[in-house]
N, C-alpha and C positions, 0 to 999 in steps of 0.2 A: 594487548594493543601496544605495538612498539612506538618508540618516540618519533621515528622518521617515516612512518607509513600508515596508510589507511586502506580499508577494503571498501570498494564501491559496488553496489548492487544495481542491476538493470531492471527497469519496470516500464510499463506503459500506464498512463493515467487517463481515466475517463471521467467526464463530468455528466451528471444527469440531475434532474430535479425531483423533488419530493414535497408532499404537503401533509399536514396533519389532519386535513379534512377527512372525516370518517367515511364518506361515500366514495373516496378515491384511494384505492389501495395499490395501484400500479405506479411505475416510475413515469416521470414526465420529462419533457425536454428541459435542459438546463436553463434556468432563468437568467443566468449570467454567463458570458464567455469567460475563458480562462483569464484574459487580460483584465476584464471587469472585476472578476473575483479577487485577483491579486491586488488590484487597486483598493478594493474593499478591505482586504487584509491589512494593507498599508495604513488605511485610515483608522481602523480599530486598534492597530498597534500604536499609532500616534496618540490615541485616546486612552492608552493603557488598559485596553480590554482584551489584549491578545495573550492571556495567560489563563491557566486552569489548574486547580488542585484536584487530585483524584476524587477525594471525598472529604467530609468534615473531619474525619479521624486521621487521615493520612497527611503527612507533610510533603509528599511527592508533588512537585509543581512543574508544570510545563510552561514554557514561554516562547513566543515568537520573538527571538532576540534581535534579529536584523533581517533586512530584505534588500535586494538589489535588482533593478531591472537592467538586463543586458539587451543587445540588439535583437537576439532571436530566442531569448530564454529568460526565465525568472530564477533567481537564486534566493533560497530561504535558509536561515540559520535557526534551528529549533534547539533550545536548551532545556535540560531537565535537572532539577535539584532534588537529590534523594537523601533525606535525613535518616532514613531507615537502613541505610547501607551499614555493613560491618565497619568497625574502626580500622582504617588502613594501618599497616605496620611497615616501617622502613628499617633498613639495616645496611651496613657496608658489606661488600664482597670480602669474605674472610674476616668479618667483624665478630665481635663477641656480644654477650648480653648487654654490656654497657653501651654498645653502639646502637642498640635497638630503640626505636622511638615509635610511639603509638599516636596517631592523629585522631583524637577523639572528636566525635560529631555531637552536636547538641540538638535540641528539639527544633531550633529554628535555623540551623546551619548544617548543610550536608554536602555530599559530593556532587559536583556539577559536571555535566557532560554535554557535548554539542554534536549535532548531526547536520551536515550540509545537504540540502536538497536542491537539485537542478531540474527544472521543468521546462521543456522546450515549447515554445509558443505554437508552432505549426502542428496541426493534427494530421494524422494519416487518413487513409480511406475508411478506416474503421472508427474514426473520430477519437482516436487515442493520441496522447502526447507522450513522447519518450521522456522518461524520468529517471534520474540517477540519484541514489540515496546512499549517503555514507553510513556504513554498517557500524552500529554502536551497541555493545552488550547491554548498556543501561537504557538504550532508547531504540529497541527493535522497530522495524518498519511498520509493524501493525500498530504500535503505540503512537508512532509519529503520525500515521494516517488518521488514527482516531482523534488526535489533537487537531489536525487540520480540519476534520469534519466538525469538531467543536467550534472552531473559528468560523466555519461556514454558517453555522446556526447563529452565532453571535452577530455576524455580518448581516444576516437576514433580519434580525431584530433591530439592529442599528440603522439599517437603510430599508425599513419596511415598505416604503412606497415603491422602491425599485423591484421588490420581490412579490408585489401583489399583482395577480393576473386574473383575467376573466375566467369564470368557471367553465370547465370543458363542456358542460351541458348546454352552454349557449344562453342560459337564462339571463335576461336583462338585469343589469345592476347587481348580479351575484358574482362575487370574486372569491379567490382563495389566496392564502398566504403560502408562499413556496420557499424553499431553501435549496442550496446546492449540496450534492453528495459527491464525494470523490471516491472512486474505486481504483485500485492499482492491480496490475497483472504482471507477474514476473516473467522475464525472458528465460526460457529453459536453458540450463547449462549443457555443455557437451557431455559432461559426466552423466547427466540425467538421461539423455538420449541413449548413451552407451549402456547404462544400467537397465533401461527398459528393453532395449534390443537384445541384450544378452540374457534377460530373465524370462519368466514365463507369465503371460497374461492370464489372470484368473477371473477378471470381471471387468466389464465396460458398461456403464449406465449413462444414458442421456437424461439429464435432469434439468428441471426448470428452477430449482431452488426457490420456488414460490414468488418469483419476481414477475415474469411474464409468461403466460400460457395462452396458446392460441385458443380463441373461443371463450376465454375466461370472463365471467360476469360476477361482479362483487356481490350481487344480491342472490343469484342462483347458486353460486359456489362459495358461499361464505365460510363453509367448513373446510375448504380445500387448502392444504398447507404445502403441497408439493406433488410433483409427478416424476416418475422414473420409467424409462424404457430400457430393458437390457438388450445387449447385443451378443451374439454368439462369439465365443472365444476359444472354441475347440482347436486342436492342433492343425486339423485340415483347413479350417476356416482361416486361420492365421497364415498358413503356408500359401493358400491360394491368393491371399492379399499381398504376399511378398514380404512377410515378416511382421514383427510386432508393431513397429513404428508406422508401417504402411496401413496396417489394420486400424490403428488409432486414427490415422488420417481419414480413412473411410468412415469411421464413427463420427468424426467431426463434420463430414459432409452430410451424413444422415441427420445429425443434429441441426445443421443449417437448414436442411429441407423441411424439418419439422418445427423450425423456429424455437428450438430448445437452446438456451444460451450456454449451457455447460455440459461437458462430458467428464464423468468421474471414472478414473481407471484404477484398477488394483492389480498388482503384479508381485511375483515372488522373485527375489534377487538370487544371485548365484550362491549366496550363503544360506538360502532357505528362508530368510526373513521376509515378511510381507510388508508392502508399501502401498500407499494410496496417493493419488494426486488428482486435482481438478483442473481441467483445461477450458479456457474460454473458446467458444465455438468459432467466433469470427476471426480470431488470430492464432489460436492454438497456444496461447500464453498461459502460464500457471496462475491460478487464482487462490489467494490466501495460503501461500506456501512460502517457505523460507529455505529449507534444505536444498532444493534443487535449482535455486535461482542463479542465473549467470552472475559471476563476480569477477572483478579485476582489481589488482593491487596497484596503488599509486604510492611511490616512495620518493626518496631524495627531497623530503620536505623539511629537513633540518632536525637536529637533535633536541631543539628547544620546543618541539611541538607539545602543546598542552592537551588536556582532555576537554577543555571548554574555552570558548572565546566570546568576547563582547560584540565583535563584529565579524563578518565573513572573512575567513582566512584567504588571502590572495593566492598563496601557493596551492592550497587545496582546490580552490575555484579553477585555477588554470589547468591543473592536472585533470580535473573532471571534464572540462571542456575538450581537452585533447583526446579523451577516450572515444569521442564520436567524430573526430575530424577525419 
């Protein structure tokens, strides 16, 4: 990470609801809108509940350090303190052993890193919000997302009345406690499209990932953990579709017709190595991926840029906003 630049990744964020009620295993409509959830985050942060240690043995701690509401977006600053990192070593260019210094970390003091997250308020036709995340080796997007989902569960407990809903069965006076779940889907990079198009498709599967299956009944299909339907990927089939990418688009259409939320592809690149990726049916965006996500560099942020901040950095915020103007 250079002193005057950052890498920004592009995602779409979706909100849905979930409950711990044993008789309801499928996803629900989100009990809170994005604005309401962010306001809940704001409140639990003020109550000093917006932090999490990984486990009792680990000193790794995540914190919602700062928040800001903009006209059309929410900006979050997530910090992580890692006491398990190796001791950093500094030296001068052309220096000697006498110039070398080791910054030793203790059990309660570690390296701190920040990641800025920008979430746009308006949702698209697929009910997803464009989201930009500052890439950070110490705080990859999957960990940042896991922390935000932890905050969602904390908010549901803190404001339990706002998350209590009538039971879907319609039984009088029967309710369920719900909470919000955030999922993010990466925008495919141009390099990913080129790599897929120049490679060889070896497998395409339409998969439910055990979230929503047409005709699913929690009592009749209690043992069901997932379904997959394979699609032909022969050379002739791909050629008739107009190429690899067009064939994948056809798979996404089949998945949409069958109400299967994901399409998992496998292909061999020009070097002969095998790759896999999962695409969201409604948008064609990447699910649980990092390598192929669209990235943009922002720079000219000044040579005094730090790895962590106590409040949202104005320069980083402005550069992130400019990426979608």
